[in-house]
N, C-alpha and C positions, 0 to 999 in steps of 0.2 A: 764868440765865433772866431775860429781859426781861419785866417785868410792867407792863401798862398799867392793869390792873384790869377790863378788858372780859372777856367770856365766853371768848374764845379763849385769852388768856394765863392767866386764872384756871384754866381747865380743864387747860392744859398744866402749870401749876405743881402742881396737885393730883395729876395723873397721874404726873409725874416724882418727886414726893416719895413717892408710894406705891411706885414701882418702885425708888427709890434703893437700899434695902437689898439687894435681889436683884441689882441691876446693879452694885453697888459704886460708886455715884455720890456725890460730894460736891457738894451743890446749894446755890446761893445765889441770892437774888432781887434784882433791880435795877429801880428805877422812876425815870424822868426826868420831872420836873415842868416842862413848857414855860412855865408861868405866862402863858398867853395867854387863858385863859377863867376866868370866875368859878367858884369851887368847885374849882379844881385842887388846893388844899390837902386837901380832903376826899378826892379821888381818891388822893392820895399816902398819906393816913392809912388808907384802906381797903386799899390794896395792902400797906402795912406790916402791918396787922392780919392779913391772910391769911397772910403769910410767918411772922409770929409764931405764929399758930395751928398752923402746920405745923412749927414748930420750926426755921425756916431763918434764916440771917443775911440781913439786908436792907440794901441800899445805896440811898440817895436822892441824886439829882442835880438841879441847877437851872442854868439858863444864867448865865454870868458877865457877859454883856452883854444888853441888851434884844433879844429875838428878833424877827426879821422874820416877819410872819404870812403865810408861804407854806409850803405843804406840803413842798416840796423843802428849804427852809431849816430847817424844824423837824425834818425827818427827818435831815438832815446833822448838826445839833447833837446829836440823840439818839444817833446811831450813833457820833459821835466820843467822847461820854461813855461809852457802853457799851464801846467798844474800850479805853478807859483803864481801866475797871473790870476787864475781862478780863485786861489786863496786870498790874494791881496785885494781883489775887487769884491769879494764876498759873493761871487756868482754861484747860482744853483746848478747850472749846466754848462758844459763845454760842447758846442755844436761843431761838427766836422762835416766836410762836403763829399764824403764817399758816395758813389752812385752805383747803379746796377752793373755797369761795365767793370768797376773795381771789384764788385762782388763776384762776378763770373771769373775774373782773373784770379782772385784769391782762391776760390773753390778749385779751379783747375791746377793752380800752383801747388796747393796742398795735396791734391789727389796724385799729382805727379811725384811728389816727394814721399808719399805714403802717410796716411792719417787715419783717424778714427772718426766717430760721429761728431766729436767736438770740433775737430779741424774742418770736417766736411761742411759743417754748418756755416762756415765763412765768417764774415764780419757781422758782429751783433748790432742790431738797431740801437740798443741801449746797453750800457755797461757802466754801472756806477753813475758818475756825473756826465759821462759822455753820451751824446745823442747824435744820430745820423739821419736826419729827416729825408735825405735825397736817395736813399737806397732803392726805392721803387722805380727811379727814373733813369733812362738811358742818357749817355753823354750828349748825343745829338739833340735831344729834347732840351737840355740845359743850354746848349749853344744857340738854339733857335730862340729861346726865351730871352737871352742876352741881346741877340740881334734885334728882337722886337723892342727892347728897352733902349737900344742904341748904346749899350755899354760894351767897352772893349775889355779884353782880357789878355793875360800873358800866356804865350805858348811856350812852355818850358822844353828846351831841346833835350834835357836829360831824360824826359819821358820816352824818348825814342833811342836812347843810348844802348847799343847792343851788348855792352859789357854787363848789363843787368839782366838777369833771367826774366824778371817780370816785364821789362821793356820788350824783350823778344816775344814773350807770350802776347803782349798787348798789340805789337805792330806786325807780327808775322804769324804766330800760331793761331790765335783766335780768328783773325781775318780769313786765314786759309780754311779753318773749320767752318766758318760761316759760308764760305763759297761751296763747301761740300754739302752743308746742310744749313739752310736758312733757319734762324731761330736758335742757334747754338747758345748764344748768350742767355736768352730766356730759359733755355733748358738747364744751363748751369746754375742760374739763379734759383730755379724751381727745385733743383737737386739740393741746394743749400738750405732752402726753406724746409724741405722734407726731412733733411738731416737734423735741423734745429728742433723740429717737432719731436722726432724720435729721441734726440738727446734730452729734451725737457721731460719726456715721459719716463725715460730711464732714470733721470735724477729724482723724479717724484717717487718712483718705485724704490730706489735706493734709500731715500729719506725715510720711507715707511719701514723698510727693512731695518734700518738703524734704530728707529723708535721701538720696534717690536723686539729687537735683539738686546736692547739696553737692560742690564741687570742691576744697575745702580745709577743714581744721579751722577753727572759729570763731576770729576774731582780734579784737583790740581795736576795730578800725574797723568790724567787722560780719561778716555772714555772706555768703560768696561762693558764688554759685549759677550753674549752667548755665542760660542763658536758653532754649536749645533744649529742655532737659529740662523746665523749668517750663511751657513752652507745652503740653506733653502733658496738663496738668491741666485746661485750658479755663478760661474766665473765672471761673466760680463757685468752683471749687476753688482757683484762683490767689488769689482774693479772701480766702478762708479762710486760705490759707497766709501771705499778707501780714499779716493780722491776728494770726496765731499768732506770727510773728516779732516783731511790735510788742509783743505781750503779754509775750514773754520779756524785753523791755526795760522792762516796767512801763508800757506805753503802750496805752491803749484808743483805737484809731483811730476817727475819725468816718467816716460813709459817704463823704464827699467825699475824705478822705485815702486811704481804701481804693481808691476809684475811680481817683484820680490815680496811685496805685502800680501798679494793674493795667494801666492804659493805657500808662504809661511802660515797664513790662516788655515789653509787646507791641509798642510802636511807637517808643520812645525811641531816639535816635541814640547811637552810641558816643561816650563823652566827656561825655555829658549827665548831668544829675541832677535830681531833683525832691524837694521838701520834702513829706513826707506828714503832718507834724504831730507834736507831742510831742517835738520835738528829733530826729526821725528823718528820714532821706533815703534814696532809692534812686538809685544811680548805675549807669551801664552802662560796661563796659570790654570792648570787642570782643564776644565771645560770652558774657561773664559779666555778672551783675548783683550788686551789693553792697547789702545792706540793713543799715543800722546808724545809729549816732548821727552827727549833724553834727559834723565835726571842729572842736574849739575852736582858734581861732587862737593860735599860740604864737610866742614869740621863737626863731628858729632858733639852734642852738648852733654855734659855730665853734671849731675847734682850730687854733691857729697852729703852723706847722711852720717851724723855723729851720734854718740850714745845718748845724749840728752835730748830734751824736747826741742823741736825746731820746725822750720818751714822754708820753702823755696819754690822757684819756678824753673821750668825748662821746656824746650820745644823738641819733640820727637816726631820726625816725619812732618805730617801736616798738622799735628796737634800741639797746642800750647797747654801745658799742665801746671797746676799748682798742687804742691805736695805738703802735707803736714804730718808730723810723726811725734810719738811720745812712747816712753816705756810702758809695757803692758804686763799684767800678771797672768800667767797661764797662756793657753793657746787660743782662748776665746776672744772674739772681737765684737764690738757693737755693729749693728746693721749698717751697711754701707762702708765699712772699714775692713782692713786686712791685718791680720796678726801674722808676723813672720818670725820664725826662730832664727837666732843669730848666735854664733860662737863669739864670746866676749873678745877674743884676741883678733877678730877679723874686721874690726872697724878701721877706717871709715868705710861705710857702704857707698854704693854708687847707683843712682837712678840714671839709666841711659837707654839707648836703643840696643837691639840685639846685634851680635856679631857672629860671623861665620866661625864655627868651632865652639860656640857656647854650649855648655852641658848643664843639666840639672839632675840632682839626685832625687829619685822617686822611690816608692816602696819596693819596686822590682829591680832597682839598680839605676845607674846613671843613664841618661838619654840625651842625645843631641837635640837642641831646639829645632834644628832643621827637620829632623825626623818627626818630632812632635807636630810641627807645622803641617807636614805632609799627611800624617795620620788624621789630623783634624781638618785637613783640606783648607788651610788658611792661604789665600792667594799671596803671592810675593809682594804685590802692591800694598797689602794691609800689614804685612809683617814689619815694614819699616816704621809703622806708627804705633807699635805695641811697646809700652814701657817695660823694662827689665830692671830688677833689683839684684845687684851682685855684691859680693863682699870684696875686700881688697885683694884677695887671692884669685879673683875671677870666677869664683863659684856662683852660679845663678841661684838665688834664693826664691825668686818669684817672677812670674811673667803673667801679665794681665789676662784674665779670662781663661788661662790654660792650666797652670800648675803652681803649687807651692812646694818648695823643697822639703825633704825629710831631714831635719837636723836635730839630733838628740842631745840631751843634757845642756840645753842652752837657755839664754834669756830671750825675751820677746819684745819686739817693737810693734806698735800699732800705727798703721798708715791710713791716711784719708786722701784720695785723689779727686780733684775737680778740674773741669775744663774751663779755661779762661774764655 
């Protein structure tokens, strides 16, 4: 339980400590002293005294470097320390004391700045290990509860500091709105709940759209989806779907990244790609789109093939291959093997991935592998995993599943490929 010493966290600490025996809870209290205001030591002492009075273990944290006096920076430092305490104590949950007035303030603040359903939903009741049991209760209810228990709390003057936008909403704007219309706080909280329900529905629809649009199981390079099927969701659901995929990679997309992704899926050309942020990109391959991480440049592996019998391993794209070869008579090969014609002076041969500019000689003349890929509608994500056999001059002799070169007056090698 994170305890600031204010009425919200003090009330929650008392409530949970009273419920702990019946609910089977092991409860501990944690206070982070930001050390940015006079008297912060007294706040820590009072939070500690409350935990001791309730018979609870108490953890006290302080910043290791001088803090930046910005609400976002202070909050980040506090949460990092709380997450560390959760990990060190083996806790299942981190309980926070946000209440209905905090929720109303958050909804109004985000509405003022501009937001979508996710932001309008306000503070989530649960998110990962974080739980907020007091969201249904107003601030004055919590203060009354503490008064009935005879428990004192800290009234933090920074909560009324007009330099913070949230403090002005809390002390000026919302009270004035309440004077104009009693029940404003309840209305804002209700709006947040309605937005959360709509958000959850959109996410379920987006998840279903992703399942129905998947054209292959997820691979290392990303998720391959039918562009035509995705279009059925419309721009709003498509935006939610793109964010859902990004979140599965641990990335929270910005509005700009989401918009770029939706526009590319709708209008991007085949062979193109767009960076949507967080190390993610969307590419289009004919009628498919792939959403995944930007591929890290790597040194291509090459397996040298000499004239005599031999074997070796290499990795091409996502595939690990074992290759065996031996001289063969004529152009015939046993089932499951490949016979390739080779000019004697062109050894050593090379097994490798394909390169831009690769060409292969066929019955009708030479063709670029890229053109061959396009004719056979091989997606770009699959091309990187196709092994190519080339001679020392760079002439492609064979590419898996697509073609074997026409080479006359030559000897033959027989190859057998297997996946490790």
